[in-house]
C-alpha positions in Angstrom: 97.9 94.6 112.6 100.4 96.9 114.2 102.1 97.4 110.9 98.8 98.5 109.4 98.3 100.9 112.3 101.7 102.4 111.8 100.9 102.8 108.1 97.7 104.6 108.8 99.5 106.9 111.2 102.0 107.8 108.5 104.9 106.0 110.1 105.9 104.3 106.9 109.4 103.3 107.8 108.3 101.7 111.1 105.5 100.0 109.2 108.0 98.6 106.7 110.1 97.1 109.5 107.0 95.5 111.0 105.9 94.0 107.6 109.4 92.7 107.1 109.2 90.9 110.4 105.8 89.6 109.7 107.0 88.0 106.5 109.6 86.1 108.5 106.9 84.6 110.7 104.4 83.4 108.1 103.8 80.1 109.7 101.5 79.2 112.6 97.9 79.8 113.6 98.2 83.6 113.4 99.8 83.7 110.0 98.2 85.9 107.4 98.4 85.5 103.7 101.8 86.3 102.4 100.4 88.1 99.4 98.5 90.5 101.7 101.7 91.2 103.5 103.5 91.9 100.2 100.7 94.3 99.3 101.0 96.2 102.6 104.8 96.2 102.4 104.7 97.4 98.9 102.4 100.3 99.7 104.5 101.1 102.8 107.7 101.2 100.7 106.0 103.4 98.1 104.8 105.9 100.7 108.2 105.9 102.5 110.1 106.4 99.2 111.9 103.0 99.6 112.8 100.8 96.6 111.3 97.5 95.4 107.7 98.5 96.1 106.6 97.6 92.5 107.9 94.0 92.9 105.9 93.5 96.1 102.7 94.9 94.4 103.2 92.8 91.3 103.5 89.6 93.3 100.4 90.5 95.3 98.5 91.4 92.2 99.4 88.1 90.5 98.1 86.3 93.5 94.7 88.0 93.1 94.9 90.8 95.7 92.5 93.3 94.1 93.9 96.3 96.1 97.4 95.5 94.7 96.1 95.6 91.1 94.5 99.0 91.8 97.7 100.3 93.5 99.8 99.3 90.6 97.6 101.3 88.3 97.9 104.3 90.7 101.7 104.2 91.2 102.8 103.5 87.6 
């Protein structure tokens, strides 16, 4: 959630770091769906001008995350 807040505030590099950490802690009762994290990290990387955002968005899209499909159409 904190990563999403940072993203919404325009702090894309900070958000990227938070999503990276969240992907490391994907197990447990508070885990969120990995594909959702990939979508958020992909969008964060895109907005921050960081590489590999398309790979994250493609993985999320293949998993059925609708927002990732829409984002791929927008960024390509």
